[in-house]
Structures are given as C-alpha cells and as structure tokens.
Predicted model as a PDB file, atoms N, CA, C, CB and O in Angstrom, pLDDT in the B-factor column:
MODEL        1                                                                  
ATOM      1  N   LYS A   1      18.957 175.603 131.058  1.00 74.00           N  
ATOM      2  CA  LYS A   1      19.773 176.424 130.179  1.00 74.00           C  
ATOM      3  C   LYS A   1      21.196 176.434 130.691  1.00 74.00           C  
ATOM      4  CB  LYS A   1      19.217 177.858 130.080  1.00 74.00           C  
ATOM      5  O   LYS A   1      21.443 176.375 131.896  1.00 74.00           O  
ATOM      6  N   GLU A   2      22.108 176.508 129.778  1.00 84.00           N  
ATOM      7  CA  GLU A   2      23.527 176.536 130.110  1.00 84.00           C  
ATOM      8  C   GLU A   2      23.994 177.982 130.174  1.00 84.00           C  
ATOM      9  CB  GLU A   2      24.359 175.733 129.074  1.00 84.00           C  
ATOM     10  O   GLU A   2      23.634 178.791 129.319  1.00 84.00           O  
ATOM     11  N   THR A   3      24.791 178.310 131.179  1.00 87.00           N  
ATOM     12  CA  THR A   3      25.305 179.668 131.336  1.00 87.00           C  
ATOM     13  C   THR A   3      26.823 179.670 131.234  1.00 87.00           C  
ATOM     14  CB  THR A   3      24.856 180.268 132.680  1.00 87.00           C  
ATOM     15  O   THR A   3      27.480 178.651 131.446  1.00 87.00           O  
ATOM     16  N   MET A   4      27.360 180.830 130.907  1.00 88.00           N  
ATOM     17  CA  MET A   4      28.804 181.013 130.810  1.00 88.00           C  
ATOM     18  C   MET A   4      29.176 182.367 131.376  1.00 88.00           C  
ATOM     19  CB  MET A   4      29.286 180.883 129.348  1.00 88.00           C  
ATOM     20  O   MET A   4      28.359 183.288 131.413  1.00 88.00           O  
ATOM     21  N   SER A   5      30.410 182.478 131.813  1.00 87.00           N  
ATOM     22  CA  SER A   5      30.955 183.744 132.255  1.00 87.00           C  
ATOM     23  C   SER A   5      32.073 184.132 131.285  1.00 87.00           C  
ATOM     24  CB  SER A   5      31.477 183.658 133.733  1.00 87.00           C  
ATOM     25  O   SER A   5      33.017 183.371 131.071  1.00 87.00           O  
ATOM     26  N   LEU A   6      31.952 185.318 130.709  1.00 86.00           N  
ATOM     27  CA  LEU A   6      32.939 185.803 129.746  1.00 86.00           C  
ATOM     28  C   LEU A   6      33.717 186.951 130.361  1.00 86.00           C  
ATOM     29  CB  LEU A   6      32.261 186.248 128.427  1.00 86.00           C  
ATOM     30  O   LEU A   6      33.131 187.831 130.991  1.00 86.00           O  
ATOM     31  N   ASN A   7      35.014 186.949 130.188  1.00 85.00           N  
ATOM     32  CA  ASN A   7      35.889 188.021 130.666  1.00 85.00           C  
ATOM     33  C   ASN A   7      36.569 188.674 129.479  1.00 85.00           C  
ATOM     34  CB  ASN A   7      36.942 187.483 131.671  1.00 85.00           C  
ATOM     35  O   ASN A   7      36.927 188.003 128.512  1.00 85.00           O  
ATOM     36  N   THR A   8      36.746 189.980 129.555  1.00 84.00           N  
ATOM     37  CA  THR A   8      37.341 190.704 128.436  1.00 84.00           C  
ATOM     38  C   THR A   8      38.851 190.660 128.440  1.00 84.00           C  
ATOM     39  CB  THR A   8      36.889 192.126 128.450  1.00 84.00           C  
ATOM     40  O   THR A   8      39.469 190.833 127.390  1.00 84.00           O  
ATOM     41  N   GLY A   9      39.455 190.437 129.569  1.00 85.00           N  
ATOM     42  CA  GLY A   9      40.893 190.652 129.663  1.00 85.00           C  
ATOM     43  C   GLY A   9      41.097 192.146 129.859  1.00 85.00           C  
ATOM     44  O   GLY A   9      40.121 192.893 129.920  1.00 85.00           O  
ATOM     45  N   PHE A  10      42.315 192.589 129.956  1.00 85.00           N  
ATOM     46  CA  PHE A  10      42.568 194.005 130.209  1.00 85.00           C  
ATOM     47  C   PHE A  10      42.415 194.803 128.923  1.00 85.00           C  
ATOM     48  CB  PHE A  10      43.973 194.211 130.805  1.00 85.00           C  
ATOM     49  O   PHE A  10      43.089 194.544 127.926  1.00 85.00           O  
ATOM     50  N   ILE A  11      41.507 195.788 128.969  1.00 82.00           N  
ATOM     51  CA  ILE A  11      41.186 196.589 127.784  1.00 82.00           C  
ATOM     52  C   ILE A  11      41.284 198.070 128.123  1.00 82.00           C  
ATOM     53  CB  ILE A  11      39.769 196.247 127.251  1.00 82.00           C  
ATOM     54  O   ILE A  11      41.411 198.456 129.285  1.00 82.00           O  
ATOM     55  N   SER A  12      41.223 198.879 127.089  1.00 82.00           N  
ATOM     56  CA  SER A  12      41.250 200.332 127.237  1.00 82.00           C  
ATOM     57  C   SER A  12      39.851 200.835 127.575  1.00 82.00           C  
ATOM     58  CB  SER A  12      41.780 201.010 125.946  1.00 82.00           C  
ATOM     59  O   SER A  12      38.863 200.161 127.283  1.00 82.00           O  
ATOM     60  N   GLU A  13      39.761 202.007 128.183  1.00 80.00           N  
ATOM     61  CA  GLU A  13      38.457 202.547 128.534  1.00 80.00           C  
ATOM     62  C   GLU A  13      37.687 203.081 127.327  1.00 80.00           C  
ATOM     63  CB  GLU A  13      38.622 203.639 129.549  1.00 80.00           C  
ATOM     64  O   GLU A  13      36.536 203.493 127.480  1.00 80.00           O  
ATOM     65  N   VAL A  14      38.274 203.088 126.151  1.00 83.00           N  
ATOM     66  CA  VAL A  14      37.535 203.510 124.956  1.00 83.00           C  
ATOM     67  C   VAL A  14      36.439 202.506 124.594  1.00 83.00           C  
ATOM     68  CB  VAL A  14      38.496 203.685 123.772  1.00 83.00           C  
ATOM     69  O   VAL A  14      35.554 202.825 123.800  1.00 83.00           O  
ATOM     70  N   PHE A  15      36.485 201.296 125.164  1.00 83.00           N  
ATOM     71  CA  PHE A  15      35.469 200.286 124.891  1.00 83.00           C  
ATOM     72  C   PHE A  15      34.250 200.405 125.807  1.00 83.00           C  
ATOM     73  CB  PHE A  15      36.071 198.912 125.030  1.00 83.00           C  
ATOM     74  O   PHE A  15      33.338 199.586 125.702  1.00 83.00           O  
ATOM     75  N   ASN A  16      34.204 201.393 126.697  1.00 82.00           N  
ATOM     76  CA  ASN A  16      33.062 201.562 127.600  1.00 82.00           C  
ATOM     77  C   ASN A  16      31.752 201.721 126.841  1.00 82.00           C  
ATOM     78  CB  ASN A  16      33.279 202.766 128.500  1.00 82.00           C  
ATOM     79  O   ASN A  16      30.745 201.120 127.214  1.00 82.00           O  
ATOM     80  N   GLU A  17      31.756 202.519 125.788  1.00 86.00           N  
ATOM     81  CA  GLU A  17      30.539 202.733 124.994  1.00 86.00           C  
ATOM     82  C   GLU A  17      30.110 201.447 124.307  1.00 86.00           C  
ATOM     83  CB  GLU A  17      30.761 203.839 123.951  1.00 86.00           C  
ATOM     84  O   GLU A  17      28.915 201.175 124.194  1.00 86.00           O  
ATOM     85  N   THR A  18      31.069 200.657 123.849  1.00 86.00           N  
ATOM     86  CA  THR A  18      30.760 199.375 123.209  1.00 86.00           C  
ATOM     87  C   THR A  18      30.053 198.442 124.179  1.00 86.00           C  
ATOM     88  CB  THR A  18      32.040 198.713 122.681  1.00 86.00           C  
ATOM     89  O   THR A  18      29.085 197.782 123.800  1.00 86.00           O  
ATOM     90  N   PHE A  19      30.516 198.374 125.425  1.00 84.00           N  
ATOM     91  CA  PHE A  19      29.881 197.502 126.409  1.00 84.00           C  
ATOM     92  C   PHE A  19      28.526 198.033 126.852  1.00 84.00           C  
ATOM     93  CB  PHE A  19      30.782 197.333 127.614  1.00 84.00           C  
ATOM     94  O   PHE A  19      27.643 197.249 127.199  1.00 84.00           O  
ATOM     95  N   THR A  20      28.347 199.338 126.846  1.00 84.00           N  
ATOM     96  CA  THR A  20      27.036 199.907 127.129  1.00 84.00           C  
ATOM     97  C   THR A  20      26.040 199.474 126.058  1.00 84.00           C  
ATOM     98  CB  THR A  20      27.113 201.448 127.207  1.00 84.00           C  
ATOM     99  O   THR A  20      24.919 199.083 126.382  1.00 84.00           O  
ATOM    100  N   GLN A  21      26.430 199.537 124.803  1.00 87.00           N  
ATOM    101  CA  GLN A  21      25.564 199.113 123.715  1.00 87.00           C  
ATOM    102  C   GLN A  21      25.294 197.616 123.768  1.00 87.00           C  
ATOM    103  CB  GLN A  21      26.181 199.484 122.380  1.00 87.00           C  
ATOM    104  O   GLN A  21      24.185 197.178 123.460  1.00 87.00           O  
ATOM    105  N   LEU A  22      26.292 196.827 124.154  1.00 86.00           N  
ATOM    106  CA  LEU A  22      26.107 195.386 124.292  1.00 86.00           C  
ATOM    107  C   LEU A  22      25.059 195.072 125.355  1.00 86.00           C  
ATOM    108  CB  LEU A  22      27.436 194.707 124.642  1.00 86.00           C  
ATOM    109  O   LEU A  22      24.210 194.206 125.145  1.00 86.00           O  
ATOM    110  N   MET A  23      25.107 195.759 126.483  1.00 85.00           N  
ATOM    111  CA  MET A  23      24.158 195.504 127.563  1.00 85.00           C  
ATOM    112  C   MET A  23      22.741 195.938 127.196  1.00 85.00           C  
ATOM    113  CB  MET A  23      24.603 196.219 128.824  1.00 85.00           C  
ATOM    114  O   MET A  23      21.780 195.417 127.762  1.00 85.00           O  
ATOM    115  N   GLN A  24      22.590 196.873 126.270  1.00 86.00           N  
ATOM    116  CA  GLN A  24      21.274 197.364 125.867  1.00 86.00           C  
ATOM    117  C   GLN A  24      20.734 196.660 124.627  1.00 86.00           C  
ATOM    118  CB  GLN A  24      21.339 198.845 125.615  1.00 86.00           C  
ATOM    119  O   GLN A  24      19.605 196.928 124.216  1.00 86.00           O  
ATOM    120  N   SER A  25      21.515 195.768 124.023  1.00 87.00           N  
ATOM    121  CA  SER A  25      21.107 195.101 122.790  1.00 87.00           C  
ATOM    122  C   SER A  25      19.999 194.093 123.037  1.00 87.00           C  
ATOM    123  CB  SER A  25      22.294 194.411 122.148  1.00 87.00           C  
ATOM    124  O   SER A  25      19.966 193.420 124.067  1.00 87.00           O  
ATOM    125  N   GLU A  26      19.091 194.003 122.072  1.00 88.00           N  
ATOM    126  CA  GLU A  26      18.004 193.035 122.160  1.00 88.00           C  
ATOM    127  C   GLU A  26      18.449 191.660 121.664  1.00 88.00           C  
ATOM    128  CB  GLU A  26      16.795 193.520 121.356  1.00 88.00           C  
ATOM    129  O   GLU A  26      17.998 190.638 122.180  1.00 88.00           O  
ATOM    130  N   SER A  27      19.319 191.632 120.681  1.00 90.00           N  
ATOM    131  CA  SER A  27      19.818 190.348 120.186  1.00 90.00           C  
ATOM    132  C   SER A  27      21.332 190.337 120.216  1.00 90.00           C  
ATOM    133  CB  SER A  27      19.308 190.071 118.758  1.00 90.00           C  
ATOM    134  O   SER A  27      22.000 191.197 119.641  1.00 90.00           O  
ATOM    135  N   VAL A  28      21.855 189.329 120.909  1.00 91.00           N  
ATOM    136  CA  VAL A  28      23.297 189.169 121.060  1.00 91.00           C  
ATOM    137  C   VAL A  28      23.647 187.767 120.579  1.00 91.00           C  
ATOM    138  CB  VAL A  28      23.759 189.400 122.551  1.00 91.00           C  
ATOM    139  O   VAL A  28      22.969 186.798 120.918  1.00 91.00           O  
ATOM    140  N   TRP A  29      24.696 187.669 119.795  1.00 94.00           N  
ATOM    141  CA  TRP A  29      25.128 186.390 119.237  1.00 94.00           C  
ATOM    142  C   TRP A  29      26.603 186.183 119.550  1.00 94.00           C  
ATOM    143  CB  TRP A  29      24.876 186.335 117.703  1.00 94.00           C  
ATOM    144  O   TRP A  29      27.372 187.143 119.583  1.00 94.00           O  
ATOM    145  N   ILE A  30      26.998 184.943 119.778  1.00 91.00           N  
ATOM    146  CA  ILE A  30      28.411 184.612 119.931  1.00 91.00           C  
ATOM    147  C   ILE A  30      28.776 183.605 118.852  1.00 91.00           C  
ATOM    148  CB  ILE A  30      28.717 184.048 121.360  1.00 91.00           C  
ATOM    149  O   ILE A  30      27.901 182.945 118.292  1.00 91.00           O  
ATOM    150  N   THR A  31      30.055 183.486 118.563  1.00 92.00           N  
ATOM    151  CA  THR A  31      30.539 182.499 117.610  1.00 92.00           C  
ATOM    152  C   THR A  31      31.130 181.338 118.388  1.00 92.00           C  
ATOM    153  CB  THR A  31      31.588 183.115 116.635  1.00 92.00           C  
ATOM    154  O   THR A  31      32.041 181.515 119.197  1.00 92.00           O  
ATOM    155  N   GLU A  32      30.602 180.146 118.134  1.00 88.00           N  
ATOM    156  CA  GLU A  32      31.085 178.947 118.804  1.00 88.00           C  
ATOM    157  C   GLU A  32      31.177 177.834 117.762  1.00 88.00           C  
ATOM    158  CB  GLU A  32      30.148 178.539 119.996  1.00 88.00           C  
ATOM    159  O   GLU A  32      30.176 177.475 117.142  1.00 88.00           O  
ATOM    160  N   ASN A  33      32.358 177.299 117.574  1.00 91.00           N  
ATOM    161  CA  ASN A  33      32.593 176.251 116.567  1.00 91.00           C  
ATOM    162  C   ASN A  33      32.129 176.689 115.186  1.00 91.00           C  
ATOM    163  CB  ASN A  33      31.878 174.958 116.966  1.00 91.00           C  
ATOM    164  O   ASN A  33      31.473 175.919 114.483  1.00 91.00           O  
ATOM    165  N   SER A  34      32.455 177.899 114.792  1.00 92.00           N  
ATOM    166  CA  SER A  34      32.120 178.485 113.489  1.00 92.00           C  
ATOM    167  C   SER A  34      30.621 178.614 113.265  1.00 92.00           C  
ATOM    168  CB  SER A  34      32.719 177.653 112.384  1.00 92.00           C  
ATOM    169  O   SER A  34      30.183 178.698 112.117  1.00 92.00           O  
ATOM    170  N   GLN A  35      29.822 178.631 114.325  1.00 91.00           N  
ATOM    171  CA  GLN A  35      28.374 178.827 114.221  1.00 91.00           C  
ATOM    172  C   GLN A  35      27.986 180.025 115.064  1.00 91.00           C  
ATOM    173  CB  GLN A  35      27.594 177.555 114.672  1.00 91.00           C  
ATOM    174  O   GLN A  35      28.563 180.261 116.125  1.00 91.00           O  
ATOM    175  N   PHE A  36      27.007 180.780 114.591  1.00 92.00           N  
ATOM    176  CA  PHE A  36      26.485 181.902 115.359  1.00 92.00           C  
ATOM    177  C   PHE A  36      25.373 181.382 116.255  1.00 92.00           C  
ATOM    178  CB  PHE A  36      25.972 183.045 114.425  1.00 92.00           C  
ATOM    179  O   PHE A  36      24.435 180.742 115.779  1.00 92.00           O  
ATOM    180  N   ILE A  37      25.477 181.656 117.558  1.00 90.00           N  
ATOM    181  CA  ILE A  37      24.542 181.129 118.541  1.00 90.00           C  
ATOM    182  C   ILE A  37      23.936 182.301 119.320  1.00 90.00           C  
ATOM    183  CB  ILE A  37      25.249 180.120 119.504  1.00 90.00           C  
ATOM    184  O   ILE A  37      24.667 183.148 119.832  1.00 90.00           O  
ATOM    185  N   PRO A  38      22.592 182.352 119.410  1.00 92.00           N  
ATOM    186  CA  PRO A  38      21.953 183.440 120.164  1.00 92.00           C  
ATOM    187  C   PRO A  38      22.113 183.238 121.664  1.00 92.00           C  
ATOM    188  CB  PRO A  38      20.464 183.538 119.808  1.00 92.00           C  
ATOM    189  O   PRO A  38      21.988 182.123 122.170  1.00 92.00           O  
ATOM    190  N   VAL A  39      22.390 184.333 122.369  1.00 92.00           N  
ATOM    191  CA  VAL A  39      22.542 184.277 123.826  1.00 92.00           C  
ATOM    192  C   VAL A  39      21.777 185.441 124.456  1.00 92.00           C  
ATOM    193  CB  VAL A  39      24.050 184.322 124.236  1.00 92.00           C  
ATOM    194  O   VAL A  39      21.470 186.434 123.797  1.00 92.00           O  
ATOM    195  N   ASN A  40      21.481 185.294 125.743  1.00 91.00           N  
ATOM    196  CA  ASN A  40      20.872 186.349 126.546  1.00 91.00           C  
ATOM    197  C   ASN A  40      21.875 186.759 127.607  1.00 91.00           C  
ATOM    198  CB  ASN A  40      19.524 185.881 127.191  1.00 91.00           C  
ATOM    199  O   ASN A  40      22.554 185.914 128.190  1.00 91.00           O  
ATOM    200  N   ILE A  41      21.968 188.047 127.855  1.00 89.00           N  
ATOM    201  CA  ILE A  41      22.862 188.546 128.890  1.00 89.00           C  
ATOM    202  C   ILE A  41      22.102 188.540 130.212  1.00 89.00           C  
ATOM    203  CB  ILE A  41      23.392 189.978 128.546  1.00 89.00           C  
ATOM    204  O   ILE A  41      21.022 189.120 130.321  1.00 89.00           O  
ATOM    205  N   LYS A  42      22.674 187.883 131.207  1.00 88.00           N  
ATOM    206  CA  LYS A  42      22.070 187.839 132.540  1.00 88.00           C  
ATOM    207  C   LYS A  42      22.570 189.035 133.334  1.00 88.00           C  
ATOM    208  CB  LYS A  42      22.405 186.499 133.275  1.00 88.00           C  
ATOM    209  O   LYS A  42      23.771 189.297 133.393  1.00 88.00           O  
ATOM    210  N   GLY A  43      21.656 189.741 133.930  1.00 75.00           N  
ATOM    211  CA  GLY A  43      22.042 190.915 134.710  1.00 75.00           C  
ATOM    212  C   GLY A  43      22.316 192.093 133.801  1.00 75.00           C  
ATOM    213  O   GLY A  43      23.031 191.968 132.807  1.00 75.00           O  
ATOM    214  N   THR A  44      21.760 193.210 134.134  1.00 67.00           N  
ATOM    215  CA  THR A  44      21.927 194.385 133.284  1.00 67.00           C  
ATOM    216  C   THR A  44      22.690 195.500 133.976  1.00 67.00           C  
ATOM    217  CB  THR A  44      20.582 194.894 132.841  1.00 67.00           C  
ATOM    218  O   THR A  44      22.776 196.613 133.456  1.00 67.00           O  
ATOM    219  N   ASP A  45      23.243 195.211 135.142  1.00 66.00           N  
ATOM    220  CA  ASP A  45      24.002 196.247 135.821  1.00 66.00           C  
ATOM    221  C   ASP A  45      25.388 196.383 135.186  1.00 66.00           C  
ATOM    222  CB  ASP A  45      24.121 195.932 137.327  1.00 66.00           C  
ATOM    223  O   ASP A  45      26.114 195.406 135.002  1.00 66.00           O  
ATOM    224  N   PHE A  46      25.716 197.605 134.865  1.00 65.00           N  
ATOM    225  CA  PHE A  46      26.990 197.893 134.204  1.00 65.00           C  
ATOM    226  C   PHE A  46      27.482 199.232 134.716  1.00 65.00           C  
ATOM    227  CB  PHE A  46      26.846 197.902 132.640  1.00 65.00           C  
ATOM    228  O   PHE A  46      26.721 200.198 134.747  1.00 65.00           O  
ATOM    229  N   SER A  47      28.712 199.305 135.109  1.00 69.00           N  
ATOM    230  CA  SER A  47      29.283 200.576 135.553  1.00 69.00           C  
ATOM    231  C   SER A  47      30.587 200.822 134.799  1.00 69.00           C  
ATOM    232  CB  SER A  47      29.525 200.576 137.097  1.00 69.00           C  
ATOM    233  O   SER A  47      31.408 199.925 134.605  1.00 69.00           O  
ATOM    234  N   TYR A  48      30.738 202.069 134.387  1.00 70.00           N  
ATOM    235  CA  TYR A  48      31.965 202.439 133.690  1.00 70.00           C  
ATOM    236  C   TYR A  48      33.170 202.258 134.596  1.00 70.00           C  
ATOM    237  CB  TYR A  48      31.888 203.884 133.193  1.00 70.00           C  
ATOM    238  O   TYR A  48      33.114 202.545 135.792  1.00 70.00           O  
ATOM    239  N   LYS A  49      34.244 201.784 134.020  1.00 73.00           N  
ATOM    240  CA  LYS A  49      35.513 201.727 134.732  1.00 73.00           C  
ATOM    241  C   LYS A  49      36.482 202.639 134.004  1.00 73.00           C  
ATOM    242  CB  LYS A  49      36.064 200.260 134.823  1.00 73.00           C  
ATOM    243  O   LYS A  49      36.476 202.712 132.775  1.00 73.00           O  
ATOM    244  N   THR A  50      37.308 203.329 134.760  1.00 71.00           N  
ATOM    245  CA  THR A  50      38.278 204.239 134.158  1.00 71.00           C  
ATOM    246  C   THR A  50      39.681 203.855 134.602  1.00 71.00           C  
ATOM    247  CB  THR A  50      37.970 205.706 134.537  1.00 71.00           C  
ATOM    248  O   THR A  50      39.873 203.295 135.681  1.00 71.00           O  
ATOM    249  N   ALA A  51      40.635 204.157 133.775  1.00 71.00           N  
ATOM    250  CA  ALA A  51      42.025 203.841 134.089  1.00 71.00           C  
ATOM    251  C   ALA A  51      42.504 204.654 135.289  1.00 71.00           C  
ATOM    252  CB  ALA A  51      42.927 204.107 132.873  1.00 71.00           C  
ATOM    253  O   ALA A  51      43.395 204.215 136.016  1.00 71.00           O  
ATOM    254  N   LEU A  52      41.928 205.820 135.501  1.00 67.00           N  
ATOM    255  CA  LEU A  52      42.327 206.669 136.619  1.00 67.00           C  
ATOM    256  C   LEU A  52      41.926 206.042 137.956  1.00 67.00           C  
ATOM    257  CB  LEU A  52      41.699 208.063 136.478  1.00 67.00           C  
ATOM    258  O   LEU A  52      42.719 206.027 138.898  1.00 67.00           O  
ATOM    259  N   ASN A  53      40.693 205.522 138.039  1.00 70.00           N  
ATOM    260  CA  ASN A  53      40.194 204.970 139.301  1.00 70.00           C  
ATOM    261  C   ASN A  53      40.473 203.479 139.459  1.00 70.00           C  
ATOM    262  CB  ASN A  53      38.713 205.212 139.408  1.00 70.00           C  
ATOM    263  O   ASN A  53      40.805 203.023 140.553  1.00 70.00           O  
ATOM    264  N   ASP A  54      40.339 202.716 138.372  1.00 69.00           N  
ATOM    265  CA  ASP A  54      40.394 201.254 138.460  1.00 69.00           C  
ATOM    266  C   ASP A  54      41.699 200.658 137.957  1.00 69.00           C  
ATOM    267  CB  ASP A  54      39.261 200.664 137.688  1.00 69.00           C  
ATOM    268  O   ASP A  54      41.885 199.443 138.026  1.00 69.00           O  
ATOM    269  N   LYS A  55      42.596 201.477 137.458  1.00 75.00           N  
ATOM    270  CA  LYS A  55      43.885 201.044 136.908  1.00 75.00           C  
ATOM    271  C   LYS A  55      43.699 200.098 135.724  1.00 75.00           C  
ATOM    272  CB  LYS A  55      44.722 200.361 137.993  1.00 75.00           C  
ATOM    273  O   LYS A  55      43.662 200.558 134.583  1.00 75.00           O  
ATOM    274  N   LEU A  56      43.584 198.805 135.957  1.00 78.00           N  
ATOM    275  CA  LEU A  56      43.405 197.842 134.872  1.00 78.00           C  
ATOM    276  C   LEU A  56      41.916 197.528 134.732  1.00 78.00           C  
ATOM    277  CB  LEU A  56      44.229 196.539 135.135  1.00 78.00           C  
ATOM    278  O   LEU A  56      41.256 197.177 135.710  1.00 78.00           O  
ATOM    279  N   ILE A  57      41.391 197.655 133.515  1.00 79.00           N  
ATOM    280  CA  ILE A  57      39.961 197.482 133.274  1.00 79.00           C  
ATOM    281  C   ILE A  57      39.704 196.083 132.737  1.00 79.00           C  
ATOM    282  CB  ILE A  57      39.431 198.553 132.287  1.00 79.00           C  
ATOM    283  O   ILE A  57      40.269 195.689 131.716  1.00 79.00           O  
ATOM    284  N   ASN A  58      38.853 195.335 133.424  1.00 78.00           N  
ATOM    285  CA  ASN A  58      38.465 193.986 133.023  1.00 78.00           C  
ATOM    286  C   ASN A  58      36.984 193.834 133.323  1.00 78.00           C  
ATOM    287  CB  ASN A  58      39.316 192.889 133.764  1.00 78.00           C  
ATOM    288  O   ASN A  58      36.567 193.954 134.474  1.00 78.00           O  
ATOM    289  N   TYR A  59      36.179 193.568 132.282  1.00 79.00           N  
ATOM    290  CA  TYR A  59      34.741 193.375 132.463  1.00 79.00           C  
ATOM    291  C   TYR A  59      34.423 191.887 132.456  1.00 79.00           C  
ATOM    292  CB  TYR A  59      33.940 194.109 131.358  1.00 79.00           C  
ATOM    293  O   TYR A  59      35.065 191.107 131.752  1.00 79.00           O  
ATOM    294  N   SER A  60      33.436 191.505 133.239  1.00 83.00           N  
ATOM    295  CA  SER A  60      32.954 190.134 133.283  1.00 83.00           C  
ATOM    296  C   SER A  60      31.460 190.153 132.992  1.00 83.00           C  
ATOM    297  CB  SER A  60      33.255 189.465 134.665  1.00 83.00           C  
ATOM    298  O   SER A  60      30.719 190.926 133.598  1.00 83.00           O  
ATOM    299  N   ILE A  61      31.014 189.304 132.063  1.00 86.00           N  
ATOM    300  CA  ILE A  61      29.618 189.278 131.648  1.00 86.00           C  
ATOM    301  C   ILE A  61      29.099 187.849 131.771  1.00 86.00           C  
ATOM    302  CB  ILE A  61      29.454 189.809 130.190  1.00 86.00           C  
ATOM    303  O   ILE A  61      29.742 186.905 131.311  1.00 86.00           O  
ATOM    304  N   GLU A  62      27.943 187.697 132.391  1.00 89.00           N  
ATOM    305  CA  GLU A  62      27.284 186.394 132.495  1.00 89.00           C  
ATOM    306  C   GLU A  62      26.275 186.289 131.354  1.00 89.00           C  
ATOM    307  CB  GLU A  62      26.583 186.211 133.898  1.00 89.00           C  
ATOM    308  O   GLU A  62      25.437 187.172 131.173  1.00 89.00           O  
ATOM    309  N   ILE A  63      26.363 185.204 130.588  1.00 90.00           N  
ATOM    310  CA  ILE A  63      25.407 184.976 129.500  1.00 90.00           C  
ATOM    311  C   ILE A  63      24.803 183.587 129.643  1.00 90.00           C  
ATOM    312  CB  ILE A  63      26.091 185.135 128.111  1.00 90.00           C  
ATOM    313  O   ILE A  63      25.350 182.723 130.328  1.00 90.00           O  
ATOM    314  N   GLU A  64      23.668 183.388 128.988  1.00 91.00           N  
ATOM    315  CA  GLU A  64      23.063 182.068 128.906  1.00 91.00           C  
ATOM    316  C   GLU A  64      22.566 181.871 127.482  1.00 91.00           C  
ATOM    317  CB  GLU A  64      21.902 181.903 129.943  1.00 91.00           C  
ATOM    318  O   GLU A  64      22.209 182.834 126.802  1.00 91.00           O  
ATOM    319  N   TYR A  65      22.543 180.634 127.037  1.00 89.00           N  
ATOM    320  CA  TYR A  65      22.024 180.345 125.708  1.00 89.00           C  
ATOM    321  C   TYR A  65      20.560 180.759 125.643  1.00 89.00           C  
ATOM    322  CB  TYR A  65      22.190 178.842 125.360  1.00 89.00           C  
ATOM    323  O   TYR A  65      19.843 180.672 126.640  1.00 89.00           O  
ATOM    324  N   ALA A  66      20.116 181.207 124.480  1.00 88.00           N  
ATOM    325  CA  ALA A  66      18.736 181.649 124.307  1.00 88.00           C  
ATOM    326  C   ALA A  66      17.802 180.471 124.037  1.00 88.00           C  
ATOM    327  CB  ALA A  66      18.645 182.662 123.167  1.00 88.00           C  
ATOM    328  O   ALA A  66      16.638 180.664 123.687  1.00 88.00           O  
ATOM    329  N   PHE A  67      18.303 179.278 124.197  1.00 82.00           N  
ATOM    330  CA  PHE A  67      17.498 178.076 123.967  1.00 82.00           C  
ATOM    331  C   PHE A  67      17.897 177.038 125.004  1.00 82.00           C  
ATOM    332  CB  PHE A  67      17.689 177.521 122.510  1.00 82.00           C  
ATOM    333  O   PHE A  67      18.954 177.150 125.626  1.00 82.00           O  
ATOM    334  N   ASN A  68      17.059 176.034 125.189  1.00 77.00           N  
ATOM    335  CA  ASN A  68      17.376 174.956 126.108  1.00 77.00           C  
ATOM    336  C   ASN A  68      18.381 174.013 125.462  1.00 77.00           C  
ATOM    337  CB  ASN A  68      16.102 174.196 126.523  1.00 77.00           C  
ATOM    338  O   ASN A  68      18.250 173.680 124.284  1.00 77.00           O  
ATOM    339  N   LYS A  69      19.370 173.585 126.213  1.00 70.00           N  
ATOM    340  CA  LYS A  69      20.378 172.666 125.692  1.00 70.00           C  
ATOM    341  C   LYS A  69      19.745 171.306 125.384  1.00 70.00           C  
ATOM    342  CB  LYS A  69      21.541 172.505 126.701  1.00 70.00           C  
ATOM    343  O   LYS A  69      20.058 170.689 124.366  1.00 70.00           O  
ATOM    344  N   MET A  70      18.860 170.847 126.260  1.00 70.00           N  
ATOM    345  CA  MET A  70      18.143 169.594 126.051  1.00 70.00           C  
ATOM    346  C   MET A  70      16.715 169.917 125.657  1.00 70.00           C  
ATOM    347  CB  MET A  70      18.181 168.697 127.323  1.00 70.00           C  
ATOM    348  O   MET A  70      16.090 170.792 126.257  1.00 70.00           O  
ATOM    349  N   ASN A  71      16.194 169.227 124.662  1.00 64.00           N  
ATOM    350  CA  ASN A  71      14.801 169.429 124.289  1.00 64.00           C  
ATOM    351  C   ASN A  71      13.899 168.889 125.380  1.00 64.00           C  
ATOM    352  CB  ASN A  71      14.486 168.754 122.942  1.00 64.00           C  
ATOM    353  O   ASN A  71      14.101 167.776 125.866  1.00 64.00           O  
ATOM    354  N   THR A  72      12.901 169.674 125.767  1.00 61.00           N  
ATOM    355  CA  THR A  72      12.004 169.256 126.820  1.00 61.00           C  
ATOM    356  C   THR A  72      10.585 169.016 126.310  1.00 61.00           C  
ATOM    357  CB  THR A  72      11.990 170.287 127.915  1.00 61.00           C  
ATOM    358  O   THR A  72       9.627 169.079 127.081  1.00 61.00           O  
ATOM    359  N   VAL A  73      10.452 168.744 125.034  1.00 61.00           N  
ATOM    360  CA  VAL A  73       9.143 168.486 124.443  1.00 61.00           C  
ATOM    361  C   VAL A  73       8.690 167.104 124.859  1.00 61.00           C  
ATOM    362  CB  VAL A  73       9.183 168.613 122.897  1.00 61.00           C  
ATOM    363  O   VAL A  73       9.444 166.136 124.757  1.00 61.00           O  
ATOM    364  N   ARG A  74       7.459 167.013 125.327  1.00 61.00           N  
ATOM    365  CA  ARG A  74       6.916 165.714 125.758  1.00 61.00           C  
ATOM    366  C   ARG A  74       5.705 165.357 124.974  1.00 61.00           C  
ATOM    367  CB  ARG A  74       6.578 165.721 127.231  1.00 61.00           C  
ATOM    368  O   ARG A  74       5.115 164.300 125.197  1.00 61.00           O  
TER     369      ARG A  74                                                      
ENDMDL                                                                          
END                                                                             
C-alpha cells in the first residue's frame, strides 16, 4: 500500500473540532486527479493545539490508500 503525509499549513484553532471528526470517521476520501479515492488514516492519536500554547497550528496526518496499488491476485 502507498502512504502519504498531509500537512494542513498554518490554520486557526477553530478547525480542532473538524480534525477530531476526521480522525473518528469511518470513511475518508481525498480528491486526486478529479477522482475521489478512499483512504485510511494511520494512527489515531490527536491532540488539540491552541494558539496560546503552540503559537502557529499545523497538523500532520499520515494516510494510506484503502486498496493495494498493485493487484496481487494470483
């Protein structure tokens, strides 16, 4: 399976609830080349970041495709 690391860039802390829901979602899809592709989020640890403590908020999420890139049917 192919994995990717996604970064949010610097965002406001109002998106904390959105990322909590993303980490708890059963089905997650990304858009790649105008196609919707199912992915799985690797690792479920998530901690809130606040502008008071962390100054600039940037989240990093590891994902993997929900399917094998190469068919392994024999």
